[in-house]
C-alpha positions in Angstrom: 102.9 102.0 26.4 100.0 100.0 24.8 100.5 98.0 21.6 98.3 97.3 18.7 98.5 94.2 16.4 96.7 93.8 13.1 96.3 90.2 12.0 94.8 89.0 8.8 95.4 88.8 5.0 97.3 91.4 2.9 94.6 94.0 3.4 95.2 93.9 7.1 98.9 94.3 6.6 98.1 97.3 4.4 95.9 98.7 7.2 98.7 98.3 9.7 101.2 100.0 7.4 98.8 102.8 6.6 98.2 103.4 10.3 101.9 103.4 11.1 102.7 105.8 8.2 99.8 108.1 9.2 101.2 108.4 12.7 104.8 108.8 11.5 104.0 111.5 9.0 102.0 113.5 11.6 98.4 113.1 10.9 97.8 113.1 14.7 99.4 115.7 17.0 102.1 114.2 19.2 102.7 111.3 16.8 105.6 109.0 17.1 104.0 105.8 18.5 104.1 104.0 15.2 106.6 101.5 16.7 103.9 100.2 19.0 101.9 99.0 15.9 102.5 95.6 14.2 101.0 93.6 11.4 101.1 89.8 11.0 99.9 87.6 8.2 97.1 85.0 8.8 94.9 84.7 5.7 92.3 82.5 7.4 93.2 83.4 11.0 93.1 79.6 11.9 96.0 78.5 9.6 93.7 76.0 7.8 92.9 75.5 4.1 89.5 77.1 3.8 89.5 78.2 0.2 92.0 80.4 -1.5 95.5 80.7 0.0 96.5 80.1 3.6 99.6 82.1 4.2 100.8 83.1 7.7 100.2 81.6 11.1 97.3 80.9 13.4 96.2 84.2 15.1 96.9 82.6 18.6 100.6 82.2 17.6 100.9 85.9 16.8 99.1 86.9 20.0 101.3 84.7 22.2 104.5 85.9 20.4 103.8 89.6 20.3 101.6 90.1 23.4 99.5 93.0 22.1 97.1 95.1 24.3 94.7 95.4 21.4 94.3 92.9 18.6 92.5 93.6 15.3 91.6 90.5 13.3 90.1 90.3 9.8 89.5 87.6 7.2 87.2 87.3 4.2 88.2 86.5 0.7 90.4 83.5 1.7 87.5 81.7 3.2 85.2 80.0 0.6 82.3 78.8 2.6 79.8 80.0 5.2 80.7 77.0 7.4 84.3 78.2 7.3 83.2 81.6 8.7 81.2 79.9 11.4 84.3 77.8 12.3 86.4 80.9 12.6 83.9 82.8 14.8 83.4 79.7 17.0 87.1 79.2 17.5 87.9 82.9 18.0 85.3 83.1 20.8 86.6 79.9 22.5 90.3 80.8 22.2 89.8 84.4 23.3 87.8 83.5 26.3 90.1 80.7 27.4 93.6 82.1 26.6 93.3 85.9 26.4 90.3 87.1 28.5 91.9 90.5 29.1 92.9 91.2 25.5 90.9 93.8 23.7 89.7 92.2 20.5 88.3 93.8 17.3 87.1 91.5 14.6 86.0 91.9 11.0 84.9 88.6 9.5 82.9 89.0 6.3 82.0 86.6 3.6 
Protein backbone atom coordinates (compact mmCIF):
# COMPACT_ATOMS: atom_id res chain seq x y z
CA UNK A 1 0.00 0.00 0.00
CA UNK A 2 1.22 3.50 -0.79
CA UNK A 3 1.85 6.05 1.91
CA UNK A 4 1.36 9.81 2.05
CA UNK A 5 3.38 12.16 4.25
CA UNK A 6 2.48 15.81 4.92
CA UNK A 7 5.47 17.90 6.14
CA UNK A 8 5.35 21.54 7.15
CA UNK A 9 4.07 23.87 9.85
CA UNK A 10 0.95 23.47 11.97
CA UNK A 11 -1.33 24.06 8.97
CA UNK A 12 0.17 21.01 7.25
CA UNK A 13 -0.38 18.92 10.36
CA UNK A 14 -4.00 20.11 10.30
CA UNK A 15 -4.26 19.09 6.62
CA UNK A 16 -2.91 15.63 7.46
CA UNK A 17 -5.32 15.20 10.36
CA UNK A 18 -8.27 16.44 8.32
CA UNK A 19 -7.43 14.01 5.52
CA UNK A 20 -7.10 11.09 7.95
CA UNK A 21 -10.39 11.96 9.65
CA UNK A 22 -12.24 12.40 6.35
CA UNK A 23 -11.16 8.93 5.27
CA UNK A 24 -11.89 7.38 8.66
CA UNK A 25 -15.37 8.86 8.86
CA UNK A 26 -16.27 7.64 5.38
CA UNK A 27 -16.20 10.62 3.08
CA UNK A 28 -14.80 8.24 0.45
CA UNK A 29 -16.24 4.81 -0.37
CA UNK A 30 -14.05 2.01 0.82
CA UNK A 31 -12.27 4.20 3.38
CA UNK A 32 -9.95 2.76 5.95
CA UNK A 33 -6.53 3.72 4.63
CA UNK A 34 -6.06 6.61 7.06
CA UNK A 35 -3.21 4.69 8.71
CA UNK A 36 -1.15 5.19 5.55
CA UNK A 37 -1.15 8.98 6.06
CA UNK A 38 1.28 10.78 8.37
CA UNK A 39 2.11 14.34 9.32
CA UNK A 40 5.45 15.72 10.48
CA UNK A 41 6.47 19.14 11.77
CA UNK A 42 9.01 21.25 9.86
CA UNK A 43 8.18 24.95 10.03
CA UNK A 44 10.80 26.07 7.47
CA UNK A 45 11.34 22.63 5.87
CA UNK A 46 15.13 23.15 6.14
CA UNK A 47 15.33 23.35 9.96
CA UNK A 48 16.95 26.78 9.82
CA UNK A 49 16.06 30.03 11.52
CA UNK A 50 14.41 31.95 8.67
CA UNK A 51 12.06 34.23 10.55
CA UNK A 52 9.36 33.16 12.96
CA UNK A 53 9.72 29.81 14.75
CA UNK A 54 11.68 26.82 13.54
CA UNK A 55 10.01 23.79 15.09
CA UNK A 56 10.46 20.28 13.80
CA UNK A 57 13.13 18.67 11.65
CA UNK A 58 14.56 19.01 8.15
CA UNK A 59 12.18 17.53 5.56
CA UNK A 60 14.92 15.08 4.45
CA UNK A 61 15.02 13.55 7.94
CA UNK A 62 11.29 12.86 7.77
CA UNK A 63 11.52 11.40 4.26
CA UNK A 64 14.39 9.12 5.26
CA UNK A 65 12.68 8.02 8.46
CA UNK A 66 9.17 7.41 7.11
CA UNK A 67 9.84 6.44 3.44
CA UNK A 68 6.62 7.84 1.94
CA UNK A 69 5.51 7.16 -1.61
CA UNK A 70 4.08 10.67 -1.88
CA UNK A 71 5.43 13.67 0.03
CA UNK A 72 3.47 16.92 0.41
CA UNK A 73 5.58 19.88 1.60
CA UNK A 74 4.50 23.36 2.60
CA UNK A 75 5.95 26.45 4.22
CA UNK A 76 5.06 30.08 4.31
CA UNK A 77 4.53 32.23 7.37
CA UNK A 78 7.67 31.02 9.17
CA UNK A 79 9.94 32.34 6.42
CA UNK A 80 10.52 36.10 6.61
CA UNK A 81 12.37 36.91 3.38
CA UNK A 82 12.17 36.29 -0.33
CA UNK A 83 15.74 34.98 -0.21
CA UNK A 84 14.61 32.43 2.36
CA UNK A 85 12.00 31.11 -0.08
CA UNK A 86 14.63 30.98 -2.84
CA UNK A 87 16.92 28.98 -0.56
CA UNK A 88 14.15 26.53 0.26
CA UNK A 89 13.24 25.96 -3.39
CA UNK A 90 16.89 25.60 -4.41
CA UNK A 91 17.64 23.05 -1.69
CA UNK A 92 14.39 21.13 -2.29
CA UNK A 93 15.22 20.68 -5.97
CA UNK A 94 18.79 19.58 -5.20
CA UNK A 95 17.89 17.16 -2.40
CA UNK A 96 14.93 15.68 -4.24
CA UNK A 97 16.97 15.03 -7.38
CA UNK A 98 19.99 13.64 -5.55
CA UNK A 99 18.37 11.59 -2.79
CA UNK A 100 14.77 10.84 -3.73
CA UNK A 101 14.42 10.85 -7.53
CA UNK A 102 11.49 8.41 -7.48
CA UNK A 103 9.58 10.13 -4.68
CA UNK A 104 6.43 11.90 -5.83
CA UNK A 105 6.68 15.42 -4.47
CA UNK A 106 3.98 18.08 -4.09
CA UNK A 107 5.07 21.51 -2.83
CA UNK A 108 3.36 24.68 -1.70
CA UNK A 109 5.87 27.37 -0.90
CA UNK A 110 4.32 30.79 -0.63
CA UNK A 111 5.48 34.08 0.84
